[in-house]
N, C-alpha and C positions, 0 to 999 in steps of 0.2 A: 277696716279703715280705707282700703284701697291704696293703690300705688300712685306715685307721682305721675306716671304715664296715664293712669286712669283719670286723674283729675285734669291733666292737660287735654285728655281726649274729650271729656264732656264740655270743657271750655272752648273746644275747637281751636287750639293754640295756633295752628298754621294760618288761621284767618284773622288773628289779632293784629295783623299788619295794617288793617284799615284805619283804626283810630289814630295812629301816629300821622298818617297822611292827612287826615281831616284836621287834626289839631295844628299841624304844620301849615296847612292852607289858611286856616282862620287866623293864626298868629301872624303869619306873613302879611295877610291882608290888613290886619290891625296896624302892623308896623308901617306899611305903606301909607296908611291914613294918619300916622303920627303917634302911635301908642304901642308899647311893647314892654313886657315884664317876663324875664326868664323864670322866676319863681312861680308866677301865676300860670304860665304856659305849661311848666312841668307838672304842676298840681292838676291842671285841667287834663293833661295826658293820663295821669294816674287814674283820675275819675272816669275818663272815657274808656280806658282799657277795662277797668273793673265793671262798668256797665255793659260793655260788649260781652265780657265773660258771663255776666249774669244772664243776659238774654239768651245766650247760647246754651248755658247750663239748664235754665228753666225750660227752654224749648225741648231739650233732650229728655228732661224729666216728664214734661207734658206729653210728648210723643210716645213715650213708653206706656203711659197710662192709657192712651187712646188706642194703642196698638199700631200706630203709624210706623214706628221704628222697627216693628216686627215684620212689616210687610214690604218695606222699601227695598229696591235694588240699588245698593249704594254705589256711588261714584266717588272719586276723590273730592268732589265739590258739592255733592248733594246726598240726601238720604241719611244724614246723621253720622255720628262717629262709630256707632255700634258698640260703644263702651258699656252701656247699661244692659242691652239685650245679652251681651256676652258675659255679664256678671262681674265685670271689672270693678264696678262700684255699686253700692246699694242705692236704690231710689231715694231713701231717706238721706243718705250722705250727700247725694247730688243736690237734693232740695236745700239742705242746710248750706252747702257750698254756694249755691246760686243766690240764696237770700243774703248770705254774708257778703258776697261781691256787690249785690245791689245796695246793701247797707253802706259799704265803703263809698260807692258812687254818690249815694244820697247824702252822706255826711259831708263830702266835699262840696256838693251842690249847696247845701245849707250854709256851709262856711262862706262860700262865695256870695250867697245872698246877704249875709251880715256885713260883708266888706263892700260889695258893689251896689246893693240896693234892690228894690223891688222890680227894677227893669228886667232883672234876670228871671223873675218868677215864672213867666210863661214857658221859658226854656226848661227850667227845672221840672215843672209839672208835666210838660209834654214828654220829657225824657222818662220820668217815673212811670207814666201810663204806658209808653211804648215798651219799656222793659218788663213791667209786671203783668201787663194785660195782653201782650202780643200773642202768645200761643193759645191761651184759653178764650180770648175774646176777639181781638182784632183780626186774627187770621181766620176766624169763623164768621166775620161780618163782611168779607170782601174788601177790606181795606188794609190788609197786611202789607202789601207792597208800598202803599203810601206811608204807613207807619214806619217801615224800614227806611224809606227815603228821608223821612223827617228825623227819626231817632238816630240813625247811623249815616246820615248824609248832611242835610242842610243844618240841622240843629247843632251838631258839634262845631261846624265851621263858624256859624254866627255866634254860638255860645262862647267859643274860645276867644273870639274878638271882643265880645262884650265884657268878659272878665278882666280884660287888660286895664280898663279905666271906667267901665260903666257907660260907655257911649257907643252908639251904633256906628258901624263901619260900612260904608257903601260898597267898598271893595269886597268885604266879607259876604255881604248879601249877594253880590254878583257871583262870587266863587261858590256860594252855597247852592246855586241853581244847578250847575252841572253835577255837584256832589249829590244832590237829591235824585236827579235823573239816573245817575250811575248806580247808586245803591238800590233804587227802585228796580232797575234792570238786573242787578246782581241777584236779587231774590227771584225776580220773575223768571229768568232763564233757568235757574236751579229748580224751579217748581215743575218744569216739564217732565223730568225723569221720575218725579214722585207723584204724578197725577193720579194713578190708580189708588195708591196707598192713602193719599190725602183725601180723596173722595170717600173712601171707606171710613176714614177716621173723622169725618165731619167737617173738614176744612172747606172754606169757600174762597178760594183765591181766583185770580183772573183767568188762569188756565181752565178751571172748572166752570166759572161763571160765563166766560165768553167763548170757550172752545179753543182748541189749539191754534186754528188759523187766525182768528181775531186777536188772540193773545200774542201770537208771534208778530202780528202787524203793530200792536201796541209797543212791543219790544223794539221793533225797527224804528218807529217814530220817536220814541224816547231816546234811542241811540243818536239819531240825527239831531235831536234837540241839544245835545251836549256841545258839539262844535259850533252850532248856530248861536247858542247862548254865550259862549266865550267870545266869538267874533263880535257879536252885538255889544258886549260889555267893553271891548277894546275900542270899537268904533265910536261909542258914546263917551269914551274917556273915563269910564268908571274903573276899568283895569288898564294898566300900562301896556304898551306895545309888546314887550317881551312875552306877555301871557298868550300871544298867538301861538307860541310853541306848544301850548297845551292841546292844540288841535291835533298834533301829530300822532299821539297814542291811539286816536280813533282808527288809524290804519291797521291796528291789531284786530279789528273786528271783521275782517274779510270772511273768516269761517263762520262766526255766529250769524252775520247778516246773510250770508249765502244760504244758510239753513233756514233762517226766518222768512226769506222771500221765496224759498224753494219748496222742498218736500218736508214741511213742518210736521207731517204725520209720522215721519221717521224719528228714531231717537236722536236727541241732541248729541252731536259728536263730542267726545271728551275734550279734544283740542279746542273746540268752540267754548266749552265751559271754562277752560283754563284761560283762554284769551279774554273772556269777559272779566275775569278777576284781574288779570294783568292790566287791562285797559283802565279799570277803576283806580287801582293803586298808582299807575303811572301818571294818569291825568291829574289827580290831586297833587302828586309830588311835583310834577312839572309846573303847575300853577304856583306852588309855594316857592320853588327855586326861581321861577321867572319874576315873582314879586321881590324876592331878595336881590336878584340881579338889577331890577329896576331901582331899588333903594340905593344900591351901591353906585349905579350910574348917575343917580340924582345928587349924590353927596358931593 
């Protein structure tokens, strides 16, 4: 059956902090635009955590089948959890667990469809494709990073805002742009340590398609796009002034950017991988807190 630790391992439990920050950003953006529901926000959070677990679990299951997880040199941030290669959980149990988590997320999405309406359908369909097809299809077509940016970045922010009352939130759309870029980069930087194993396992990500130098440049450009998009949204009045504080977490990227514009043929330093994760979580969180502060100041 496997232990609780094994199930948490394939779900990549330490990385499940991302969905709460995305849901918080989307809900706060919707509240800034005049609509908020605690119950719908909490249900959206449950659905997003379940879907994030699903994509992590199915990715571990798929990477065992292709041999990728047997060849990776694991870091705390890349290379899989090692749970399945170590025999902590059977592949069948992992597959059932992953599909069950996907089912929970899908059920919540369908419930929201019945409440909110068809405006939510593109978000639900895109989420389903990103979860179920990421490992076996999207990561082999050269669009895995884009899928991650949509499925665990922009989509949850916009979707959380949409489920509040079924209307678009311009603030949520603005907040979804840095969310997309950060999750895109979260996956992209983590692909560098796994380059050789991914190549042998049939993946076609940007590191393999473009080469390390060009992919590192893409990482640097996407990184710069985050503060630029936040500043632009504030200057155009889509996001309130306090959201400028969300630019500050980009200071965490000294190590990853130094690597990306320097000797990118060398291994990515572990502190750089950690800073990349912290930047993602911190920026989404600061956007949410800044929106809440702006709402309180406006009251």
